[in-house]
C-alpha positions in Angstrom: 114.5 29.9 101.3 113.9 26.2 101.8 110.7 24.5 101.4 110.3 23.8 105.6 110.4 27.6 105.9 107.8 28.1 103.4 105.8 25.5 104.5 105.9 27.1 108.0 105.1 30.5 106.7 102.1 28.8 105.0 100.9 27.2 108.4 101.3 30.6 110.4 99.3 32.6 107.5 96.6 30.0 107.7 96.5 29.9 111.5 96.4 33.9 111.5 93.8 33.9 109.4 91.6 31.2 111.0 92.0 33.1 114.5 90.8 36.2 112.6 88.0 34.9 111.4 86.8 32.9 114.5 87.5 36.4 116.1 85.4 38.4 113.8 82.7 35.7 114.0 82.0 35.4 117.6 79.1 37.9 118.9 80.2 40.4 121.4 77.8 42.6 123.5 77.4 46.2 121.8 77.8 48.6 124.8 76.8 51.7 122.9 73.9 54.4 123.3 72.2 56.5 120.6 70.7 59.4 121.7 67.7 60.7 120.3 69.5 63.6 118.5 72.0 61.2 117.2 69.2 59.2 115.7 67.5 62.3 114.2 70.4 63.3 112.6 70.9 59.7 110.9 67.4 59.7 109.7 67.8 63.4 108.4 70.7 62.1 106.5 69.2 59.1 105.3 66.0 61.1 104.2 68.5 63.7 102.3 69.9 61.3 100.5 66.9 59.6 99.3 65.2 62.9 98.2 68.5 64.2 96.6 68.8 60.9 94.5 65.1 61.6 93.5 65.6 65.1 92.4 68.8 64.1 90.4 66.9 61.3 88.6 64.1 63.9 88.0 66.7 66.2 86.4 68.4 63.9 84.3 65.5 62.3 82.9 64.0 65.9 81.9 67.3 66.5 80.4 67.5 63.4 78.2 63.7 63.8 77.5 64.9 67.4 76.0 67.7 66.1 74.1 65.5 63.2 72.4 62.8 65.7 71.5 65.5 68.0 70.0 67.0 65.1 67.8 63.6 64.1 66.9 62.4 67.3 65.8 65.6 68.2 63.9 66.9 71.5 63.0 64.5 72.7 60.2 61.6 72.5 62.7 63.2 74.8 65.1 64.0 77.4 62.2 60.5 77.5 61.2 59.2 77.6 64.6 61.5 80.4 65.4 60.7 82.2 62.0 56.5 81.9 63.0 57.0 83.5 66.5 59.2 86.4 64.8 56.4 87.4 62.7 53.7 87.2 65.3 55.6 89.7 67.0 
């Protein structure tokens, strides 16, 4: 391909990009209606996501804390603890 054809294609791509940007930037009236049922469903989904993330975070933090405490205690502490509980019974 020659240079004039490449220049023409580059100009076309720029013009198309500019036209799409202008089209996306122009406001258009939104002719939509959200009934109360749809709004309630969206609110329910949002709240479920938030509370689900909180429960997941709480569980993850508890598991992490249990691991850290298990590593800190070491295996010797757990052996002594199980022997002490067996002698009580």
